[in-house]
C-alpha positions as CSV (number, residue, x, y, z in Angstrom):
1,X,-0.7,-3.0,-1.3
2,X,-1.6,-3.2,-5.0
3,X,1.4,-2.7,-7.2
4,X,0.5,-1.2,-10.6
5,X,4.1,-0.4,-11.6
6,X,4.7,-3.6,-13.6
7,X,3.2,-5.1,-16.7
8,X,0.5,-6.8,-14.5
9,X,-1.1,-5.7,-11.3
10,X,0.0,-7.7,-8.2
11,X,-0.8,-7.7,-4.5
12,X,2.1,-7.3,-2.1
13,X,1.8,-8.3,1.6
14,X,3.7,-7.1,4.6
15,X,5.8,-10.2,4.4
16,X,6.7,-9.3,0.8
17,X,7.9,-5.9,2.0
18,X,9.8,-7.5,4.8
19,X,11.7,-9.8,2.5
20,X,12.4,-7.1,-0.1
21,X,13.6,-4.6,2.5
22,X,15.9,-7.2,4.1
23,X,17.3,-8.0,0.7
24,X,17.9,-4.3,0.0
25,X,19.5,-3.8,3.4
26,X,22.0,-6.6,2.6
27,X,22.6,-5.1,-0.8
28,X,23.3,-1.7,0.6
29,X,25.7,-3.2,3.2
30,X,27.4,-4.9,0.3
31,X,27.8,-1.6,-1.4
32,X,29.6,-0.2,1.7
33,X,26.7,1.5,3.4
34,X,27.1,1.5,7.2
35,X,25.2,2.8,10.2
36,X,24.7,6.5,9.9
37,X,25.5,6.7,6.2
38,X,23.2,8.6,3.9
39,X,21.1,7.1,1.1
40,X,19.3,9.3,-1.4
41,X,15.8,8.0,-2.3
42,X,14.1,9.6,-5.3
43,X,11.2,7.3,-6.2
44,X,7.5,7.9,-6.9
45,X,5.0,6.4,-4.5
46,X,4.9,2.6,-4.8
47,X,6.5,-0.6,-3.7
48,X,10.1,0.4,-4.5
49,X,9.9,3.6,-2.4
50,X,8.5,1.6,0.6
51,X,11.1,-1.0,0.1
52,X,14.0,1.5,-0.2
53,X,13.0,3.4,3.0
54,X,12.6,0.2,5.1
55,X,15.8,-1.3,3.7
56,X,17.7,1.9,4.7
57,X,16.2,2.0,8.2
58,X,16.9,-1.7,8.8
59,X,20.6,-1.1,8.6
60,X,20.6,2.1,10.6
61,X,21.4,4.3,7.6
62,X,19.7,7.7,7.0
63,X,17.3,8.2,4.2
64,X,17.5,11.4,2.2
65,X,14.3,11.7,0.3
66,X,14.3,13.8,-2.9
67,X,11.3,14.8,-4.8
68,X,10.8,13.3,-8.3
69,X,9.9,16.9,-9.4
70,X,13.2,18.5,-8.3
71,X,15.4,20.0,-11.0
72,X,19.0,18.9,-11.4
73,X,20.4,21.8,-9.3
74,X,18.2,20.9,-6.3
75,X,19.1,17.2,-6.7
76,X,22.8,18.0,-7.0
77,X,22.7,20.1,-3.8
78,X,21.0,17.5,-1.7
79,X,23.2,14.7,-2.9
80,X,26.3,16.7,-2.4
81,X,25.4,18.3,1.0
82,X,24.1,15.1,2.5
83,X,27.3,13.2,1.5
84,X,25.2,10.3,0.3
85,X,27.0,7.0,-0.5
86,X,24.2,5.5,-2.5
87,X,21.2,6.8,-4.4
88,X,18.1,4.9,-5.3
89,X,16.1,6.7,-8.0
90,X,13.8,5.8,-10.8
91,X,14.7,6.1,-14.5
92,X,12.9,9.4,-15.0
93,X,14.8,11.1,-12.1
94,X,18.1,9.4,-13.3
95,X,17.8,11.4,-16.5
96,X,18.3,14.6,-14.5
97,X,21.3,13.2,-12.7
98,X,23.1,11.5,-15.5
99,X,24.4,14.7,-17.0
100,X,26.1,15.8,-13.8
101,X,29.4,13.9,-13.6
102,X,30.2,15.1,-10.0
103,X,26.9,13.8,-8.6
104,X,27.1,10.7,-10.8
105,X,30.5,9.8,-9.3
106,X,29.7,10.7,-5.7
107,X,27.2,7.8,-5.2
108,X,26.7,4.3,-6.4
109,X,23.3,4.5,-8.1
110,X,20.5,2.0,-8.1
111,X,17.8,2.6,-10.7
112,X,14.3,1.4,-10.1
113,X,11.4,0.9,-12.5
114,X,13.8,0.6,-15.4
115,X,13.6,-2.1,-18.1
116,X,17.1,-1.6,-19.4
117,X,20.5,-1.6,-17.6
118,X,22.0,1.9,-17.4
119,X,25.7,2.2,-17.7
120,X,27.5,2.5,-14.3
121,X,24.4,1.8,-12.3
122,X,22.6,-1.2,-10.7
123,X,19.1,-2.3,-11.5
124,X,16.9,-2.3,-8.4
125,X,15.3,-5.7,-9.3
126,X,18.7,-7.3,-9.9
127,X,20.0,-5.9,-6.6
128,X,17.1,-7.5,-4.6
129,X,17.3,-10.8,-6.5
130,X,21.1,-11.1,-5.7
131,X,20.9,-10.3,-2.0
132,X,20.1,-12.6,1.0
133,X,16.7,-12.2,2.6
134,X,18.2,-12.8,6.1
135,X,19.3,-9.6,7.9
136,X,19.8,-8.7,11.5
137,X,18.5,-5.2,12.0
138,X,20.9,-2.5,13.2
139,X,20.7,-1.7,16.9
140,X,18.9,1.7,16.8
141,X,17.4,3.7,19.6
142,X,14.8,6.4,19.7
143,X,17.4,9.1,19.2
144,X,19.0,7.4,16.1
145,X,18.4,9.7,13.0
146,X,16.4,8.0,10.4
147,X,15.9,10.7,7.8
148,X,17.3,14.0,6.6
149,X,14.7,16.3,4.9
150,X,15.7,19.3,2.9
151,X,13.2,22.1,2.4
152,X,13.1,24.7,-0.3
């Protein structure tokens, strides 16, 4: 995959995604996410979105994708109703979440594609860098839920 989200274009291999998703899985476990817990993912298409989904699936958690075009009320409903423990969003979507203290406090938030640290959140790149790349995947079966999708 060609990553155009950073200052310079770079190529990412399947091995790169594997390493990053294992790191994220470990980081999510470190934040208390366990098998069957929900994790909100609100990211534009790109490496962070792929990494987030794979990291969630590796630990048997359930992805709750939210659209980057949703308004704050739609986001609040999905986060609250899903009972998500962690949210992984980009800086633009965070701006629509930050003003809602209830939603802000419900989850631990990881912000991707942000150059600056945002108060009370974790930076996606820092989370990956601090976590181990060794992860045993969760024992899932075909019937294990992987995603909750909300429709309008």
